[in-house]
N, C-alpha and C positions, 0 to 999 in steps of 0.2 A: 634508709630505705632505698631500695633499687628502683631505678626509672623503668617505666613500661616499655616493652619492646616496640621498636619502630618497624612497621611493615616495610619489606624491601621496595626501594624506589620512591619512598615517601620523604617529605621534608621533616626533619627532627622537630618535635614539638607540635605537629599537626594532629588533628583528631579525626578519625575515620570510623564510619559505621562498621560493625562486626562483619567480617568476611569480605570487605572491600579491598581490592588489590589494584592500586593505581597504575602499576606496571602493565597489568593486563588491559586496563581501560585505554591506556595510551596506545598499546598495540592494536586494539580493536579500531580506534579512530584512525590510526594509520592505514589499516587495511580497508576501511571504508572509503577513503579519498584517494587511495593509490592502487587499489586492487584492480583485477582484470575487469570486473563488471562495471566499476566506476569509469574506467577508461573507455570501455565499449559504449556506455551511455553518452559520455562526453563526445566521442567521435561521431556518434549518430546525430546528436544535436547540432554539431558543427556541420555535418554533411547536409542535414535538413535545412539549415539556414543558408548555406550556399545554394542549394537547389531552389529555394524560394527566391533568393536574390537573382539568380540567373533566369528564373522563369519571368520575373517582373522585368528584368533588363530586356529579355527577348520580346516581351509584349510592347515595351517602349520602342524598341528598335523597329518592330513591325508597324507601329503607328495605328491610328484609327482607321476604321473601314466605313465605306458608305453602305448604310443599311436600309435606306428607304426602299420600298418595293414598287415604286412607280414604273410603269411599263411605257414603251415607246413604239407600240405596234405600228408598223407601216412607215416609220420614219426612215428616210434614206440617209445612209451614213457612209463616209469614207474614212478609213484608218490606213495610215501609211506604216510600212515596216512592221507587219503584224503576224509574220509566220513563227515568231518566237517571242519569248520574254514578255515585257509589259504589254506590247501591242497584242499579242495572242490572248492574254488574259482579259485585256479590254474588250476585244471582239467577242470573246466567249460570254462575258457578262452582258453585253449589249444584245447578243443574239438570244440569250435567255429571256430578254425583255421584249422580244418581238421585232427588233430592228431589221431593216433591209440593208445589208452591209456589203460594200465593195472593199475587198482586201487588196490594197495596193502594195505590191512587193516587188523586189528586183529579181528574185529567183522564182519563177512560176512553179517549178517542181516542188520546192519546200512550201510554197504558199498552198498548193493543192493538197499536200499531206496535212497541213494545219486546218485547211478549210473542212476536209472530210472528218477529221477528229472533232472539230467544233460542232459540226453539223450533227454528228452522232451524240454528243454530250448535251447539246441544247435543244435537239429535235426541231431546229429551225432550218429550213431548206433555202432560205433567201440569203445565201451567202455566195459571192461571186469572186473568182480569182482574176485579178487584172494585173498586168505587168507595168511596173513603174520604177524606172531607175532615176532617182533624184540626182545622180551624177551627170545626167544627160538632159539638157533643156529640151531637145527634140522629143525624148521619151515622155517628158512631162506634157508637152503639147499633144502628143499622140494619145496619151491617156485621157486628157481632158476632152479631146475630140470625140473619142469613143464613148466616154461617159455622157457627154451632152446628147449624143445620139440616142442613148439608151434611157436617160432620165430627164425629166423636165424640172426636177426639184432636187434640193440638197438641204437637209435639216441639220446635219452635223459633220464637221470636218475635224478630224483629229490628226494633227501633224506630229506623229510619234517617231518616225524613222530617224536614225542618226548613226554616226560613226564616231569613235572616240580614240584619241591618242594613237592614231595610225601613223606609219612612216610617211613622210611627205611624198604625196603623189598627186597627180592632176586629174581633174574630171575630163569627160569627153570634150568639154568646151575650153579646156586649158586652165581652169581655176583650181586653187588649192582645195583638196579633197574634203576636208572638214568644213571649211567655209561654204564650199559649193553644195555639198549635200545637206549639211544641217541648216544652212540659211537660204542660199539662193534657190535651191530646188523647191523648197517649201514656199519661198516668197513668190516664185512664178506660179506655182500650183494654186495658192490661195487667190492670187489676183485673177487668174483665169476663171476661177469658180465663183467670184463675187456676185455675178448676175444671178447665178442659181440660188445662192444663199440669200440674197435680198429678196428674190421672188418667193422664197419659202419662209420668210420671217414670220414669227420669231425663230431665229436659227442661231447656231453657236459654232465658234472656232476654238479649238484647244490646242495650244502649242506646248509641246514638252521641252522644257529647257533644263537647267540644272543649276545647283548652287555653285558650280564652278564659275559662273558668271562673275562671282565675287573677285576672282583673280584675273578677269579679262578686261581688256581695253580695246576700243576700236582704233587700230593703227592706220590712220588715214594715209600715211606715207608708205605703208608696206602691207596693204590689206591682204595680199595673197602670200604673205610670210616668205617672200623671196629672199630677203636680206638675212633674215634670222628665223629659224623655225624651232618652236618649242611644241612638242607633241600634245602636251596636256595644258601647261600654264600659259602657252602661247596660242596656238591655232584653235585647239578645242575650247578653251575658255572664251576666246574672242567670239567664236561661232555661237556659243550659248548666250553670251551678252547680246549678240545681234538678234537672237530669238526674242529676247525681252524688249529691246528697242523697237523691233518690228511689231510686237504686240501693242505696245504703247502708242506708236504712231497710228496703226491700223484702227485702234479704238477710237481715235479722234476722227478719223476719216469716216468711220461707220456710225458716228453719232446720229441718233434719231432714225436709223434705218431698221431697227429691230434685230440686227445682227450683233452679237457680243463676241468678244475675243478675250481670252485669258490664257495665262501661261502658268506652268507649274514645274516644281522640282519633285521628281517621283521618290527621291531618297537614294541612298547607296544600295543598289539593287543587284542581286545575283543574276546577271544576264550575260550575253555573249559580247557585250560592249568591251569588255576587258581582254578580248582575244588577242590584241595586239600588245599585250604586256611583254616587255623585252628584258625583264630581270632574270637572275639566275634561276635554274630549274627548281632548286629547293625552295626559293622564295615564292615562286609560282605555286608550288604545291601547298606551302603554308597559307598563301592567300586563298587558294581554292577551298582548303579545309576550313579556314576561319570564316570564310564567306557563308558557309552553311549555317552558321549561327549568328555572326555579327552583321550580315547584310540582310536586307529585306528580301523576301521571296518576290517573284514576279507579280503574284496576285496581290501582295501588300503594296508593291510599287505602282500598281494600276489605280489604286483607290482614289487618289487626288484627281487624276484624269476623269474617273467616273463621276466623282461629284461635280466637276466643272461641266461634264456632259449632261447630267441627268438632274441635278437638284433643282426642283422648282423655285427654291428660295433665291437662286442665282439668276433668275430670268432677266433682270435688267442690269446685273453686275458686268462691268466690262474693264478692261485695262489693268486687271489685277494680277499679282503674283502669289501662288498658293504653294503650300507644302504641308504634308500631313493633314490635308483636307481643311487647312486654315489659311486665311489671307495674311501675308506678311509685308512689312514695309520694305522698300527697295533702297539700296545704297545710292548716293547722289549720281554716280556715273551710269547707273542703270535707268535713271528717270530724266536724264538730260535730253530734253526735246530738241535742242539744236544738233546734237549728235544724232538723234533719231531722224531728223529731217535730212541731214546729210547722207546718212546710210540708206535712207529710202530712195533718194535721188540717184545715188551711186548704184544701188541695186537694180533700179529701173534700167540704167544704161547697160549694166552687165548682162541682164537677161533679155534685152531687147524690147522692153515695153515703152510706149510713148509716156511722156510725163503725165501723171494724174494731176499734179499741181504745178503751176508755173514756178520757175526758180525765183528766189527772193529778189534778185536784181532786175527781173523782167516784169512788165505789166501787159501781157498780151491782151488783145481785145477779145471780149466775150459777148455773145448774144444774150438774150433775156433768159434762156435756160441754162446758161453757164457753159455751154460748149465753146471750144476754142477752134482756131484755124477756120473761121467761117467767113463768108463774104457778107455784103451788106444786107441781103435779104434773109440771112440766118441759115442758108444751106451750106453744107460742108464743101470745102474746096475739092477740086478734082483729085489732088494728091491724097487727101483724107479719105475720100470715097474709095480710091483704089486700095488703100491699105485695109479699110474695113471689108471690102469684098474679097480680098485675097487672104487675109489673115484675121478673120472675124474672131477665131477662137483665142487669138493672142491679145487683141486690143479691147474686147468688149468687157469692161468691168463695171458698167452702169447697171 
């Protein structure tokens, strides 16, 4: 007997139903997994997955937003460096909530343009353009003198202004620019306004620092970076660490006064702070393009400052470091109170303030209310009275 014919492409001895062609079936399966439509669907699924991933990444980069709707109608606010970037977004949100805001900026022309824009967006007419150059201690004193002539209270001070990674230059008073603007200018400003803040308690101080403090150290031997200057990892990081040590020290000084002070890292934000970038042109272009997606927007960067300024839950919270609207622990060198004490005393000398606390090695006589430099009946000495009468705006921190 002859064997049954084996269909083409089949294994000899196998049994197939009538009309079944395994070769055609194999070709159909190949077409299903490798054909044009299969590749189109696969590519669309991959693109969709990438889009979802990038959207989630973008949301994570932008961070949480402060969403409570509490208003601060009539509260008096000072925001430094607010004609652009994080400061401008901060002022816009506070203006929408009814605050009376003094915009303290170095460039009055750009400040006025920002003020008009914010007034138009917020429908709040209580915004004021005031000149403040934190690189000039005299400018700080002039600003405070004018503010105190206009306002008897201050509910919120936001120390937002700053410079980053600029070439080594000096302030009007001869101090390294980044340390002088980011720390010393705000140090003097805050101290001169303490009486208004205490009078308006509960009140708040917000200090905008940076995660760059992780790379910073307070160089006691070369505070002004005269021997060695590093634009970012040296001077800038030191100034941001100084912001945090200042916050920590001030929080202990203001204990039980009703005035709280906290600092924050706004995130890596797309602002004008990187205008001093000195790399190749192509690298700057890549950075600018990448920042559109991988950096926070100024509005997102302002959210932590806004929470510290507005959140009722933080009414008694002080001395903290926040990022993405959450409190974070500090590294040991950022919570070293011995360094904070030294920096405070040194800063007082540099800006021309009398000591708020006696040096550790001295024990000056004090009267019953804690004032120093007084005679036996508790009245101030002639020298003290002269300083108070001539420079009240400088020394009055009580």
